[in-house]
C-alpha positions as CSV (number, residue, x, y, z in Angstrom):
1,X,192.0,235.8,89.1
2,X,191.7,233.0,86.6
3,X,191.2,233.6,82.9
4,X,187.5,232.5,82.9
5,X,186.6,234.9,85.6
6,X,188.5,237.7,83.9
7,X,186.6,237.0,80.6
8,X,183.3,237.1,82.4
9,X,184.1,240.4,84.1
10,X,185.3,241.9,80.8
11,X,182.1,240.8,79.0
12,X,179.8,242.2,81.8
13,X,181.8,245.4,81.9
14,X,181.5,245.9,78.2
15,X,177.8,245.0,78.2
16,X,177.0,247.5,81.0
17,X,179.5,250.1,79.7
18,X,181.2,250.4,83.1
19,X,184.8,250.0,84.1
20,X,186.2,247.4,86.4
21,X,185.9,249.5,89.6
22,X,182.2,250.1,88.9
23,X,181.7,246.5,88.1
24,X,183.2,245.5,91.5
25,X,180.6,247.8,93.2
26,X,177.7,246.4,91.3
27,X,176.9,243.3,93.5
28,X,176.9,245.4,96.7
29,X,174.8,248.1,95.1
30,X,172.2,245.3,94.2
31,X,172.5,244.0,97.8
32,X,174.0,240.7,96.5
33,X,176.3,239.4,99.2
34,X,177.4,236.1,100.6
35,X,175.8,234.7,103.7
36,X,177.7,232.3,106.0
37,X,174.5,231.2,107.8
38,X,173.9,227.5,107.2
39,X,170.6,226.2,105.8
40,X,169.9,224.7,109.2
41,X,170.6,228.2,110.8
42,X,168.1,229.8,108.4
43,X,165.6,227.0,109.1
44,X,165.9,227.7,112.9
45,X,165.5,231.4,112.4
46,X,162.4,230.9,110.3
47,X,161.0,228.5,113.0
48,X,161.5,231.1,115.7
49,X,159.8,233.8,113.6
50,X,156.8,231.4,112.8
51,X,156.5,230.4,116.4
52,X,156.5,234.0,117.6
53,X,153.5,234.6,115.4
54,X,151.8,231.4,116.5
55,X,152.2,229.8,113.1
56,X,153.2,226.2,112.7
57,X,156.9,225.3,112.4
58,X,158.1,223.5,109.4
59,X,158.8,219.9,110.4
60,X,162.5,219.0,110.4
61,X,161.7,216.1,108.1
62,X,160.3,218.3,105.4
63,X,162.2,220.5,102.9
64,X,159.1,222.6,102.0
65,X,155.9,223.4,103.8
66,X,152.3,224.1,102.9
67,X,152.9,227.8,103.6
68,X,155.3,227.9,100.6
69,X,152.5,227.0,98.2
70,X,149.8,229.0,100.0
71,X,151.7,232.3,99.4
72,X,151.8,231.6,95.7
73,X,148.2,230.6,95.6
74,X,147.1,233.8,97.4
75,X,149.2,235.8,95.0
76,X,147.7,234.1,91.9
77,X,144.2,234.7,93.3
78,X,145.0,238.4,93.8
79,X,144.7,238.0,97.6
80,X,147.3,240.6,98.5
81,X,145.6,242.7,101.3
82,X,144.8,241.3,104.7
83,X,143.9,242.8,108.0
84,X,144.5,241.0,111.3
85,X,141.2,239.2,111.2
86,X,141.2,238.1,107.5
87,X,144.8,236.9,107.8
88,X,144.0,234.9,110.9
89,X,141.0,233.4,109.1
90,X,143.0,232.6,105.9
91,X,145.8,230.9,108.0
92,X,143.2,228.9,110.0
93,X,141.6,227.7,106.8
94,X,145.0,226.6,105.4
95,X,146.0,224.8,108.7
96,X,148.9,227.2,109.3
97,X,148.1,228.1,112.9
98,X,149.7,226.4,115.8
99,X,147.9,225.8,119.1
100,X,144.5,227.4,119.7
101,X,144.5,229.3,116.4
102,X,145.3,232.7,117.8
103,X,147.9,234.9,116.2
104,X,148.9,236.5,119.5
105,X,152.1,238.1,118.2
106,X,150.9,239.0,114.8
107,X,151.6,242.6,113.7
108,X,149.2,242.6,110.7
């Protein structure tokens, strides 16, 4: 381990009042882990999930999508509870539905 990493571990251990063994367990306890899935792999997994709920896929040419912003807008507006019908209507208004506008696989 290099001296910089050692110093950081010592500082965190002292700050949290835990020993080195406990410090090594901390990331796993917080569910922090590495993920070897590529960004493209995550994008494809998300596309499959969206498609299974009859929601529009994120176009390959875009790095973000309208659904990213919509979730934050709904949260800011306090719109946190939906049933199947109100969720479908909200998605339809925002242009998030694919095809005929039905949420065939939706479990809400």
